[in-house]
N, C-alpha and C positions, 0 to 999 in steps of 0.2 A: 829347956830353948829352943822351941819352932825354928825350923832353916824353912829353906823356897827350895827351890830347883830350878837351874839354868838349862834349857834344850833343845836340843839340837835335832834335826830326824829328815832322813833320804829315804826312798822308795823308788826303782824304777825297773828295764826292766832285763837290763844284762847285755850282751855282745852275742845273745845266742837266740834265746826264746823269743816267741814271739809279740806273744803279753805277758803283762805283770799281774799274775796272780797272788803276790802277796799283797796285805794291808796293814796299815798299821796305828795308830788313834793315841797322840800327847795330847796335854792338859796339866795345871797346873798340879793335878793329886792325877795324874793316869799314865802312864806310859806300856804301850801296848803293840807289841809281832805277830801279825798270824801270817802263815807260807802256806798258800792251797796248793791245794795238789788232786787229781783226778783230770791232768792234760784236758782233753775235747769233757769233759762230766764237771766240770763247772767246779775246779777249782776257786777261782777265780768271787763265788759267788762264795762257798763257804768261806772263806777267807773275810770276805764280806759279811755275812750275816754275823760272825766274833766282831769286827770289831763293829758292828751300828747294837750289839744285846749290851757289847762294854760305855759306846759312847751316849747311852739310854739309863744306864743308871747310875753314870758317870751327871747328867744334868739332874739328877735329884740334890744333889749335892751343891749343885752351883747359886749364887742368888743371894739376894738378905735373907730372905725369908725360905730356906735350906735349912735340915734340919742337922744340926752340928754332925764333922765328920768323921766319920769309922777311925778309930783307933784297935790298935795288936787284930784280937782274933778275928774281933765283928770287922777287919777287911779283906780278910782272909771269908768269914761267910757269904760279903756282896762279892766282891770279884766273883769266888769260886758261883753263888752265883745266878750270874751272870753267864757264866760259860754254860754251868748246867742247861739256859733257856735256849742258848747260841743251839746246844750242839741235840736241843728237843726240835727247835726248828728246822735241822737240816733232814732228821728222822724225818718231817713230817713234812719237809718238800721232795725226799725220796718218792713218801709213797703217796705223796700228788701227781708226782712225774718221776716214772721210773728211768724215762733216762737220766736221771740225775746219780743215778747210784755210781757209787761208786768214789766221788766226789769226800774231801774234807778239808781240816789247815789245822797246823801243827797252831798254839799260841800260848806265848809265856811273854809276859805282861808285869805290872807292879801296880797297888795304889799308892800312894804317897799320903799319911797324915801329921808331915811336918818332923817327924824323928823316925819314921818306921817304915819301910818300903812290902807290905804285902805282896808277895810273891806267889803267881798261880804259872802251875809250868806242865805241857803234857807234847811230846813230840820231839824234833832234831830242832828247832832254834834256842838258844839261847839265850842266857843275863849275865855281866860276867860285875865284879867288882873292884875299881880302881883306888888304892888307898895308901897314899905316903908310897907310890913310887908304885908300891908292890899288886900282880890283880890277881884275885882268883872265879873261880868259874863259880855264879851261884845256881843252876839247874846241871840240871844231871840226864845225858840225851836219851829215851825212848828207840833206841834205837838196836840195830842187829849189834852191828859191832860193840855197842859199848857190853853188849852184853858176850859179847866177845871174850873185853878188855876185862870187864869183872870174874870171870871164871878163870878169869892167867891165861888167855888163851893165844890172847894176839896183845903189843905191844899196842900202846897209843899210835907210835910213827909208823906201825902196823896196817893202823887202822884209818890213816891218811891215805892210803893211796892203797884204800883195798875198793875191791872191784866192786863190792855192795855195800861202800857205808853209808848210802843217803834210805837203808831201806829202815820204815819203822815199827815198830812192833806196839811203838801208843797212838794216835790221832784224835783228833774230834771228828767222830764220818756217822753219829746221828745214833751210835750203838752207845748203850749204858752202862758196857762192864766198863768202858777204857776212862778208869778216877786220871785226872791230871792231880799232880804233886806240889803240896804247898810248906809256905818257908813263913817266918820273920827273918826281916831284916833291921838291923839297927845302922842309923849313920850314922856321918862323921863328916862336917863341915870338914870340907876339901876335895867330899868323898868323888868321883865320880864311877857312873852308870853306864851298859852298857846291852843293849838289849838289839834282838840281830837276825836273820836266818840264815838258813844257811849259805846262802848265795855269799856273804861275804865268810862264819864261820868254815864252811866245809873249803873254801880256797887259800883263804890265808888262816898261820899257825897264830898260837897264842901268842907267842911271843913277839909276835909284827902286830899285833893290833893292841897289845899292853902297851909296846914301844911309842908305838901313832897313839895308844888311848892317855898317853904321860904329855901330849903336847898343846902348848900351853893356848890355845885359840882354837875353840870346839868348832866352827869352821873348819880351822884346818885337816882339826879330827872327825870328821864327815869324808874332806874330802880325802886324805892319804885314804883311810882307807876303800873309802872308793873304789879310791885309783889299783890298788893292792888289787882287789877283787877280781878288777878287770885282767891287770898282770897272769895271775889268775886263770885266765880265760874265758869269766866273765857270762861263764855258763850255766846263769842258773841269774831268775831276780834276790835282788842287791836289797835289804828293807833294811836300814840303819836311825837307830835314836840312839839318839848320845845325852846325859843328864850329868849336871852338877850339883853340891849342895853346897845351896852358899846362903849368907849371914839369911833374915827373915829378911824378904821385900817384896812391902802391898802393889807393885807396880806387878809383877811377874808373877804373883798369886791368881790377882788380874785377866792374866791372859786366853786369851780364846782357844779353843780348844783345836786338835788342826787335825782332820783326816787324813792318811799319807794313803797312796798305790792304788790297789782295784777299785777300795769302796768309794775312793771320787765319783767313779763313774758307773760301776756296778751297779743295779738298781734290784731287788732283791722281789721277785714273780707275785702278784697274790695267790696266795693258798690257801685250801682246807690250814685248816688248824687241829689235830684231833689228841695232842696233850695227853700223852699218856700216864697215865700212876708210875707215880715212882716202888720199885719195889720194896721200900726202905720205908714207902708214905703205910699208915694204917687206911683201910679201906673209908673210913667215916673222912679220910680229910681232901674223900673225890668229891663227898658228900655236899661237904661244906663251898666247894665252890661250883657245885654246879656240875661237875663235869663224871660224865661216866667210867667204871671202871671196865669194860667189855665196849668190845667194839662196835659199837652202832651208835645213834646218832639223836642223844640224850637230850636236844637242846628242841627237839620237833616234844620230845615228848615235856618237857620245861614247860613250852610257852602253854598245853594244854594246864596242867597245872596251875597256875599261875592266870590262866586268860581271866579278867574282870567279869563280873557277875553284871546284869543288872537287879536293879534291888526290886523295881519294879516286876520284875517279872520270878521272886526268886521260889514263891509257888510253884514253878514246874523242877527243880531244880533234882524232884524224886525220879523223875527220867533223861534227865541230864549225865548222873553222877552213871549209868550204863555205859551209856558211850561214852560218855573219857575213859571209863574202863578199857574197855574194847578196842578204843584208840591206842591207850594202853599199852594193850596187848598187844596189839597190831604190829608195832615201835619197836619193841623190846625184839618178840619172834623173828619180826623181819631182820633184826638186829644180827640173832642167835645164828639164821641159817646163813646169812650175809659172812658176815664172820664165820661159818663151817666153812664154806663154799671159795674162802681166801682161804682157809689155811690146808682143805685138799689139794691148793697147784702149790704148797710151800715144804721143801725138803730141805734138808743138810742131811751131811755126815758127820758122828759122830760115835762115842765109847756108848756100849751095853753087853756090863758086866767083865769088862775087861777086852772088850772085842771087838771092830771094827762094825760099826752100820748103820743105816740110810735109815733114815727119823722121813714121819711126813709132818709140817706142821710147822709152829715156830720155835724156836729154842728158848725165847724169856717163858717161864711162867708170868701168871699174873694171879698176885697171889699167892690164896693153893691151886687152883684152875693148872693144869696141865694144859698144854699147846700142843703136843706131838706123841707122837707114837711112835713103836719102830715099826720098820714096811717093812725091810728087809735083814738080816739080820747076813754076817759073814764067817768061816773059819778062820782071819786074821787079826792076832793078837798084837794089844796096842805095845805090849814091850818090845814084836815082831823090826816093831817101824826105827827107822833113824830119826836121832832124834827130836829134829824138827817139823818131819812126819808127824810123831807123834802130841807134840805140845800144838798142833797146827791142831788140827780134831777135837784132842779132846777140849780147845776152847768152841769146837764146832764148824764147820766150813759148811760155807748158805753157797744152795747151787740149783740153778734155775728150774730143770726139770729130772725124774728120774734116768732120767736117756743121761740125761749129765751127774747125776749122782754113781751111778756107776761106770762111767769114765772116771771120777775121782778115788772110785775104789777098785781100779784097773791097776790105777799110777801107786795109793797104795798097797796093792799090794804087790808088785813088783819090788818096792825100794826096801818091804819089810822078804822080800829072797835074796835080795842084793845081797842084804843086812846076814840072813841069817848062809847065804857063802862065807862071809869076810868073816865073817865072828866064827866058824869051822875052821879057817885057815887060819886066823889067829895073829894078822898080818899084821904090824908097829904100824899105827900110823905118823905118818912124814910129819918131823918137826915144823918144818920149812913149808908144811902144804896148810895152808888156814878152814876153819871152819868152812863146808859149805851153809849159806846162808838158806832161812825163809823164804816163803814167800814174799818179797815183798810190799808193805805200804803204799812206797813213794809211788808216781805219778809215769803213767810208759803213757803209750798210747790210745791204748784202749782199756775200758770201765770195763771192771767185773764182775757178777751180777753177785757175789760174794758178799754186798757193802764196804769190799775196802777196796783200799786207791791201790789200783792197776798195780802190773811188776812188770816189768822187763825179761825178756825174751828167759828162759833158760831150758842149757842144752839135753831132749829126753829124754830121758833114761829107757832105755829100751828095752820090748818086754813084748812078744807076739801075744799076750791076750792083750793089751793097751787099745783102748779099740783109736779110731784114726779122731783125732782132734780136732774139734770144734768154737763157733767163740762165746760157748757156755761152759765150757768145761773150767775146770779150776788146775791148769799147772801149775804143778809144784821143780825146783829144782833137783837135780840130777844129784845122786846118790853118789859122797863123798866120805869112803872109808873111815877120815876120820867121822862121820856124823855117827857109823855106828856103835861108836864104840861109849 
């Protein structure tokens, strides 16, 4: 038996922020919340891109001549595809305008088949399900404090007041390695569904959310949740999508989609589309789509390959072919040289044979093509680093220049030296001292060139070898003894 959704939604700036970087989308088939981040680096743009890709996919299944609505795993394929396309466009926007580097967005939403929810989630926006008065969380935060809870280092109560509770480990920011979680959830008549940004769940505890979600009237549910988010300080944008599973209703199923938040006013600028080949795709896939697997303008090549030939002048083709071939070679050669020139300006800090090294180029390999090489080796052993320093450098720390790479290496060296001293002292970690988090992926006033969202300032690690910080450096948090064990 198929059901329908009775939906309410709300998005606002909150009491502190200057603008709304959250976006949302609701329709009889979709429920989505996206919490943009990046501050000046256009978090509102990132959430808008995510929502508009969802809206584009949703339109395919509306109307009398629309294809059959997806069910089961097919819903995850459709919604995950929209999220992947949004992530690709974020990468294109950053490549087109480097000032946008650092923007990103969470994504928490579901496709509804009438009997199931196909949920796709990345970041710390949350999905809740209330059934027969009991609420459970359908999503798992991709946050630093959640990783500490999972490791048994802090309790959920401690996480709620942790000074770095908003730091994220995974978001949509144009990086291919950030893959969302997916799941299928069966629904029952009377279920209540809530998707929200951390402007609500970061300020209001789950027990209070459950209490309000039990309220009879859906409009009152939204009002009560918003009021309590304000009472908690209203320090972030607040976006709420609430739906109740009801008997099939053709009027509800015919209701118009609704966009909320930043996406109602933010425009996505016209930009170049590079559409990079996914590492999971075989090379033949790109050719079938007319796209190139290397960084050069394949459209110029294709326009020459398929240019019409006048039938009255076919006898001249013997001299046209050398011209076409020469032009193609020129385009390919130009693309190769351009790509090499671009890669020569890119740097990152990573691991080479268990030691820290500075690489020149891009850490993203293209099929069998290696796009980087070790520019400088160091004597810093990865095993000597504080735990999260080690995880950061293992995932590759992008930097804007060789000078910035040296500054990052100096910070890593200082952290390794402090951990070596702490380990030699063998001092026990205080049980009440929470582990120092990684550099955040959540927004601050400044975007970093690493592709991650900017971080709140960390206490600098003292070291005479560390150069003076510049705006291009990747600052790492202070070393806590607990981070060295």
